[in-house]
LUMDRENDREN-301828 format. One record per residue (C-alpha): residue number from 1; y, z, x. Coordinates in Angstrom, 3 decimals. Layout:
# LUMDRENDREN-301828
{NUM {Y Z X}}
...
***
This chain:
# LUMDRENDREN-301828
{1 {9.033 218.110 153.418}}
{2 {10.416 217.879 149.882}}
{3 {13.965 216.502 149.611}}
{4 {16.057 218.303 147.003}}
{5 {17.850 215.164 145.784}}
{6 {14.560 213.324 145.331}}
{7 {13.128 216.323 143.490}}
{8 {16.117 216.480 141.129}}
{9 {15.806 212.756 140.341}}
{10 {12.058 213.031 139.795}}
{11 {12.450 216.010 137.438}}
{12 {15.382 214.455 135.593}}
{13 {17.704 217.338 136.452}}
{14 {21.361 216.440 135.930}}
{15 {23.355 216.537 139.162}}
{16 {25.986 214.726 141.184}}
{17 {26.215 213.777 144.853}}
{18 {29.632 213.546 146.551}}
{19 {30.593 210.953 149.147}}
{20 {29.837 213.430 151.907}}
{21 {26.395 214.131 150.455}}
{22 {27.109 217.466 148.784}}
{23 {24.943 218.105 145.713}}
{24 {26.220 219.805 142.567}}
{25 {23.820 220.857 139.818}}
{26 {25.647 221.348 136.533}}
{27 {23.207 223.851 135.032}}
{28 {20.365 226.122 136.084}}
{29 {17.960 225.258 138.877}}
{30 {14.463 226.709 139.047}}
{31 {12.595 225.876 142.244}}
{32 {9.721 228.334 142.027}}
{33 {6.381 226.765 142.904}}
{34 {7.952 223.623 144.368}}
{35 {7.183 224.275 148.018}}
{36 {10.769 223.394 149.020}}
{37 {11.549 224.816 152.461}}
{38 {15.184 223.759 152.986}}
{39 {18.318 223.219 150.906}}
{40 {21.286 221.000 151.890}}
{41 {24.584 222.445 153.111}}
{42 {27.359 222.633 150.524}}
{43 {24.961 222.930 147.590}}
{44 {26.593 224.079 144.346}}
{45 {24.600 225.314 141.360}}
{46 {26.787 226.098 138.373}}
{47 {24.055 228.041 136.595}}
{48 {21.363 230.269 138.114}}
{49 {19.310 229.399 141.199}}
{50 {15.757 230.747 141.255}}
{51 {14.042 230.527 144.637}}
{52 {11.550 233.341 144.091}}
{53 {8.294 232.967 145.957}}
{54 {8.973 229.651 147.721}}
{55 {8.546 229.333 151.523}}
{56 {12.262 228.818 152.265}}
{57 {13.423 230.733 155.355}}
{58 {17.208 230.184 155.315}}
{59 {19.939 229.446 152.801}}
{60 {22.414 226.628 153.485}}
{61 {26.000 227.076 154.615}}
{62 {28.550 226.726 151.839}}
{63 {26.083 227.670 149.090}}
{64 {27.876 228.426 145.812}}
{65 {25.990 229.750 142.784}}
{66 {27.791 230.277 139.483}}
{67 {25.020 232.332 137.882}}
{68 {22.441 234.589 139.466}}
{69 {20.583 233.896 142.705}}
{70 {17.018 235.076 143.192}}
{71 {15.356 234.555 146.596}}
{72 {13.069 237.572 146.125}}
{73 {9.622 237.236 147.643}}
{74 {10.767 234.618 150.166}}
{75 {10.719 234.984 153.983}}
{76 {14.551 234.835 154.090}}
{77 {16.003 237.337 156.583}}
{78 {19.714 236.442 156.514}}
{79 {22.390 235.038 154.197}}
{80 {25.023 232.429 155.162}}
{81 {28.635 233.425 155.754}}
{82 {30.953 232.892 152.800}}
{83 {28.168 233.007 150.216}}
{84 {29.542 233.362 146.678}}
{85 {27.366 234.361 143.725}}
{86 {28.998 234.538 140.315}}
{87 {26.143 236.463 138.747}}
{88 {23.560 238.794 140.237}}
{89 {21.904 238.545 143.648}}
{90 {18.305 239.767 143.838}}
{91 {17.204 240.454 147.416}}
{92 {14.384 242.913 146.754}}
{93 {11.110 242.153 148.558}}
{94 {12.873 240.085 151.217}}
{95 {13.261 240.638 154.960}}
{96 {17.053 240.922 154.676}}
{97 {18.484 243.379 157.223}}
{98 {22.203 242.491 157.160}}
{99 {24.738 240.963 154.780}}
{100 {27.384 238.411 155.789}}
{101 {31.100 239.091 155.917}}
{102 {32.953 237.978 152.818}}
{103 {29.929 238.230 150.525}}
{104 {31.044 238.277 146.896}}
{105 {28.642 239.099 144.060}}
{106 {29.987 239.025 140.529}}
{107 {27.021 240.803 138.986}}
{108 {24.269 243.065 140.283}}
{109 {23.307 243.223 143.966}}
{110 {19.701 244.383 144.315}}
{111 {18.702 245.415 147.844}}
{112 {16.074 247.967 146.831}}
{113 {13.208 248.391 149.261}}
{114 {14.761 246.212 151.982}}
{115 {15.409 247.174 155.608}}
{116 {19.189 246.854 155.215}}
{117 {21.004 249.419 157.385}}
{118 {24.717 248.633 156.954}}
{119 {27.033 246.888 154.495}}
{120 {29.985 244.667 155.461}}
{121 {33.436 246.230 155.137}}
{122 {34.709 243.624 152.679}}
{123 {31.708 243.504 150.373}}
{124 {32.595 242.897 146.709}}
{125 {30.146 243.832 143.940}}
{126 {31.232 243.386 140.336}}
{127 {28.091 244.863 138.778}}
{128 {25.441 247.337 139.934}}
{129 {24.566 247.960 143.580}}
{130 {20.959 249.048 144.119}}
{131 {20.284 250.467 147.590}}
{132 {17.419 252.737 146.555}}
{133 {14.762 253.409 149.202}}
{134 {16.442 251.240 151.826}}
{135 {17.189 252.087 155.459}}
{136 {20.932 252.343 154.721}}
{137 {22.600 255.278 156.493}}
{138 {26.292 254.801 155.678}}
{139 {28.643 252.986 153.309}}
{140 {31.934 251.305 154.245}}
{141 {35.221 253.011 153.364}}
{142 {36.912 251.970 150.121}}
{143 {33.734 250.388 148.739}}
{144 {34.172 249.423 145.083}}
{145 {31.183 248.939 142.784}}
{146 {31.920 247.739 139.270}}
{147 {28.700 249.092 137.775}}
{148 {26.135 251.675 138.870}}
{149 {25.433 252.702 142.477}}
{150 {21.853 253.725 143.239}}
{151 {21.397 255.544 146.566}}
{152 {18.218 257.419 145.622}}
{153 {15.662 257.846 148.382}}
{154 {18.041 256.864 151.202}}
{155 {19.026 258.799 154.326}}
{156 {22.741 258.736 153.546}}
{157 {24.312 262.112 154.370}}
{158 {27.949 261.513 153.382}}
{159 {29.882 259.279 151.009}}
{160 {32.864 257.266 152.270}}
{161 {36.514 257.856 151.501}}
{162 {37.863 255.829 148.598}}
{163 {34.470 255.139 147.033}}
{164 {34.843 253.833 143.479}}
{165 {31.891 253.505 141.110}}
{166 {32.451 252.135 137.609}}
{167 {29.117 253.375 136.230}}
{168 {26.747 256.163 137.284}}
{169 {25.980 257.358 140.812}}
{170 {22.372 258.184 141.724}}
{171 {22.017 260.636 144.632}}
{172 {18.488 261.846 143.929}}
{173 {16.275 262.420 146.983}}
{174 {19.196 262.138 149.424}}
{175 {20.466 264.784 151.882}}
{176 {24.027 264.573 150.496}}
{177 {25.558 268.026 149.902}}
{178 {29.303 267.285 149.733}}
{179 {31.356 264.806 147.705}}
{180 {34.630 263.327 149.028}}
{181 {37.803 264.488 147.290}}
{182 {38.883 260.976 146.310}}
{183 {35.551 259.880 144.844}}
{184 {35.846 258.079 141.494}}
{185 {32.784 257.788 139.233}}
{186 {33.048 256.382 135.720}}
{187 {29.634 257.618 134.538}}
{188 {27.208 260.424 135.336}}
{189 {26.084 261.634 138.742}}
{190 {22.334 262.072 139.209}}
{191 {21.269 264.810 141.619}}
{192 {18.003 266.168 142.971}}
{193 {15.334 266.485 140.331}}
{194 {15.977 264.932 136.944}}
{195 {19.437 266.182 136.058}}
{196 {22.536 264.146 135.463}}
{197 {25.979 265.684 135.473}}
{198 {29.670 264.881 135.347}}
{199 {31.599 264.399 138.586}}
{200 {33.559 267.644 138.100}}
{201 {30.385 269.669 137.576}}
{202 {28.660 268.100 140.584}}
{203 {31.647 268.796 142.853}}
{204 {31.627 272.460 141.807}}
{205 {27.847 272.693 142.146}}
{206 {27.757 271.178 145.637}}
{207 {30.588 273.460 146.761}}
{208 {28.595 276.468 145.546}}
{209 {25.455 275.200 147.307}}
{210 {27.434 274.881 150.541}}
{211 {28.725 278.459 150.125}}
{212 {25.209 279.801 149.511}}
{213 {23.808 277.920 152.479}}
{214 {26.594 279.322 154.673}}
{215 {25.858 282.846 153.372}}
{216 {22.157 282.371 154.050}}
{217 {22.868 281.245 157.608}}
{218 {25.091 284.301 158.142}}
{219 {22.392 286.602 156.720}}
{220 {19.783 285.076 159.025}}
{221 {22.071 285.546 162.029}}
{222 {22.680 289.203 161.109}}
{223 {18.934 289.759 160.683}}
{224 {18.281 288.173 164.084}}
{225 {20.846 290.471 165.724}}
{226 {19.273 293.513 164.067}}
{227 {15.801 292.397 165.130}}
{228 {16.905 291.953 168.741}}
{229 {18.528 295.389 168.812}}
{230 {15.488 297.058 167.261}}
{231 {13.151 295.224 169.650}}
{232 {15.150 296.483 172.611}}
{233 {15.064 300.041 171.252}}
{234 {11.312 299.802 170.594}}
{235 {10.683 298.506 174.118}}
{236 {12.777 301.285 175.627}}
{237 {10.716 303.885 173.751}}
{238 {7.225 302.380 174.158}}
{239 {7.468 300.005 177.116}}
{240 {6.323 297.075 174.952}}
{241 {8.001 294.492 172.739}}
{242 {7.105 294.811 169.034}}
{243 {4.879 292.224 167.386}}
{244 {6.462 291.664 163.992}}
{245 {4.185 290.860 161.063}}
{246 {3.717 291.552 157.366}}
{247 {2.000 294.789 158.388}}
{248 {4.459 295.866 161.055}}
{249 {8.102 295.575 160.091}}
{250 {11.415 297.202 160.877}}
{251 {10.600 300.492 159.090}}
{252 {7.315 300.884 160.979}}
{253 {9.081 300.229 164.280}}
{254 {11.703 302.877 163.500}}
{255 {8.921 305.381 162.682}}
{256 {7.218 304.703 166.023}}
{257 {10.463 305.174 167.929}}
{258 {11.232 308.382 166.010}}
{259 {7.759 309.804 166.757}}
{260 {8.113 308.996 170.461}}
{261 {11.485 310.726 170.435}}
{262 {10.025 313.835 168.777}}
{263 {7.156 313.917 171.277}}
{264 {9.520 313.811 174.236}}
{265 {11.963 316.284 172.659}}
{266 {9.883 319.002 170.927}}
{267 {11.802 321.283 168.586}}
{268 {11.792 325.062 168.765}}
{269 {8.809 326.859 167.202}}
{270 {9.400 328.773 163.974}}
{271 {9.085 332.135 165.753}}
{272 {11.958 331.397 168.091}}
{273 {14.289 329.921 165.531}}
{274 {17.432 331.905 164.917}}
{275 {17.825 333.275 161.428}}
{276 {21.030 332.377 159.691}}
{277 {23.492 335.172 159.217}}
{278 {24.167 336.401 155.712}}
{279 {27.629 337.452 154.676}}
***
């Protein structure tokens, strides 16, 4: 097993070790291709920390990264409590399913393509939050995202109260049909298809969609009631339920019922009809 302190000394990477054994790296730390499997508790990296592709399975308690942190492509499935990342946190292509309480990310948080299902209530994201094509189903109330929020391809059906997005909001390929009244979006809102619109326009559009869907449901219900009534009338006249198709519709059924009525109630012949009186 490779010891981090020994590796830093061997590579001539500037760092300090406290009396209690905590390591602080003053700049960036790239560990890709090293084969390192563990990191010591209390590790501080003042620059970025790149762990992409190494066989590490857990991150240490008390990890503090001043720049960005990239464990993408590792077998990591969880993050330690109290993790602080000053820059971006790239978790794409990892087995992450949950995030720890108190997670603070100063830059972008990329969870795209992960199996994440929920976010912690006190999550803080200063940059973009990418949840595209994840298993997320809901967002916590009063979530604040400093940059863009990408929810495309998720199963989210509603947005939380107090949601604040500093950049754009991507809702493409989601089942969302209503926006909360107190939603705040600094940029554009992307909807189904390829369009992008202002928040005011989207709110009006979704309201209209909801109205049309309600009208369509009402129309379907009225049609069903009419169909049931006509089926009952048809059965009463013929003894059979109608078989609706493109070739046999409501008008045809009415004609059949009318013909049966005429057959059972023949009208007077022309010779017996009374002539109208002339004045």
